[in-house]
C-alpha positions in Angstrom: 245.3 -27.9 -41.2 248.5 -29.9 -40.4 251.7 -28.1 -39.5 255.4 -28.9 -40.2 255.5 -30.5 -36.7 252.6 -32.8 -37.6 254.2 -34.0 -40.8 257.6 -34.4 -39.1 255.9 -36.6 -36.4 254.7 -38.9 -39.2 258.3 -39.0 -40.5 259.4 -39.9 -36.9 256.9 -42.8 -36.9 258.6 -44.0 -40.1 262.1 -43.6 -38.5 260.9 -45.7 -35.6 259.9 -48.5 -38.0 263.4 -48.4 -39.5 264.9 -48.5 -36.0 262.8 -51.6 -35.2 264.1 -53.3 -38.3 267.7 -52.6 -37.4 268.0 -50.0 -40.2 269.4 -46.5 -39.7 266.3 -44.7 -38.3 265.4 -42.2 -40.9 261.8 -41.5 -42.0 260.3 -39.4 -44.7 256.9 -38.1 -45.8 256.1 -36.5 -49.1 253.3 -34.0 -49.0 251.4 -32.1 -51.7 248.9 -29.4 -50.9 248.6 -30.7 -47.4 248.0 -34.3 -48.4 250.4 -37.1 -47.7 251.4 -38.7 -51.0 253.9 -41.2 -49.6 255.7 -42.2 -46.5 258.7 -44.5 -46.0 261.7 -45.3 -43.9 265.3 -46.3 -44.6 265.5 -49.9 -45.8 268.8 -50.6 -47.7 269.5 -53.7 -45.7 266.0 -55.2 -46.1 265.9 -54.3 -49.8 269.5 -55.1 -50.4 269.6 -51.7 -52.2 272.0 -48.9 -51.3 269.6 -46.4 -52.8 266.7 -47.4 -50.5 266.9 -44.3 -48.4 263.6 -43.0 -47.0 263.7 -40.0 -49.3 264.3 -42.1 -52.4 261.5 -44.4 -51.5 258.9 -41.6 -51.0 259.9 -40.0 -54.3 259.4 -43.4 -56.1 256.1 -44.0 -54.4 254.8 -40.5 -55.2 255.9 -40.7 -58.8 254.0 -44.0 -59.2 251.0 -42.5 -57.5 250.7 -39.4 -59.7 252.2 -41.0 -62.8 255.0 -38.5 -63.2 258.6 -38.2 -61.9 258.2 -34.4 -61.6 256.6 -33.6 -58.2 256.2 -29.9 -58.6 254.8 -28.2 -55.5 255.6 -31.2 -53.2 257.3 -30.9 -49.9 259.6 -33.5 -48.3 259.7 -34.0 -44.6 262.7 -36.1 -43.5 264.1 -36.7 -40.0 267.8 -36.4 -41.2 269.4 -34.0 -43.6 269.5 -35.6 -47.1 272.7 -37.0 -48.5 274.2 -36.2 -52.0 272.2 -39.0 -53.7 268.9 -37.9 -52.2 269.6 -34.2 -52.8 270.2 -35.0 -56.5 266.9 -36.9 -56.7 265.1 -34.0 -55.0 266.4 -31.6 -57.6 265.3 -34.0 -60.4 261.8 -34.3 -58.9 261.5 -30.5 -58.7 260.4 -30.5 -55.1 259.4 -27.1 -53.8 260.6 -27.5 -50.2 262.6 -29.8 -48.0 262.0 -29.8 -44.3 264.4 -31.8 -42.1 264.9 -32.4 -38.5 268.6 -32.7 -37.7 271.8 -32.1 -39.6 274.1 -34.8 -40.8 277.6 -33.6 -40.3 279.2 -36.6 -42.1 277.0 -36.9 -45.2 274.6 -33.9 -45.3 274.2 -32.3 -48.7 271.7 -29.6 -47.9 273.6 -27.4 -45.4 276.3 -29.5 -43.5 278.8 -30.5 -46.2 277.3 -29.3 -49.4 274.5 -26.9 -50.5 273.2 -29.0 -53.4 269.6 -27.8 -53.2 270.5 -24.2 -53.7 273.7 -24.4 -55.8 273.3 -21.5 -58.2 274.8 -23.6 -61.0 271.8 -25.8 -61.1 268.5 -24.9 -62.8 266.2 -25.7 -59.8 266.4 -24.5 -56.2 264.5 -25.8 -53.2 263.3 -23.9 -50.1 264.9 -25.4 -47.0 263.5 -25.5 -43.5 265.7 -27.2 -40.8 265.3 -28.0 -37.2 261.7 -29.2 -37.0 261.6 -31.5 -34.0 265.4 -31.5 -34.1 265.8 -33.0 -30.7 263.5 -36.0 -31.3 265.0 -36.6 -34.7 268.5 -36.5 -33.2 267.7 -38.7 -30.2 266.5 -41.7 -32.2 269.7 -41.6 -34.3 271.9 -41.2 -31.3 270.2 -44.1 -29.5 270.5 -46.3 -32.5 274.3 -45.7 -33.0 275.0 -45.9 -29.2 273.3 -49.3 -29.1 275.3 -50.4 -32.2 278.5 -49.4 -30.5 277.6 -51.3 -27.3 276.8 -54.4 -29.2 280.0 -54.2 -31.2 282.0 -53.7 -28.0 280.4 -56.6 -26.2 281.1 -59.0 -29.2 284.8 -58.3 -29.0 
């Protein structure tokens, strides 16, 4: 039986793919009853689509796969805390649980800036687990943005 760490490692593999493409390195995996339904990485630049976050892509893939936009009982593993857009889609998909690696202090809509997934005004609430492989999830993001700053500074 696979654990939270195992699924987060798959999400980290996806984040590495995004990193290799020059995208913000976020990866996601959608799991239902221990089976991977979908996996994806951020690709808004490649897709020329501001909604092409890893979370949105796995929700779309899983919906296509099962033939329904409701993904009751599914769990989302993502390396970075979801943003407002993704949190809204998570609510609409009726996910059971979101597991994320590291917080996003600038855009996080799960615990950092907002608590969308458990806002009592909404009709669906999502179980949250944070900090799975936090260090690895944070390191790939830190490395990506550090390298971007170095490139920007050297081009001045």
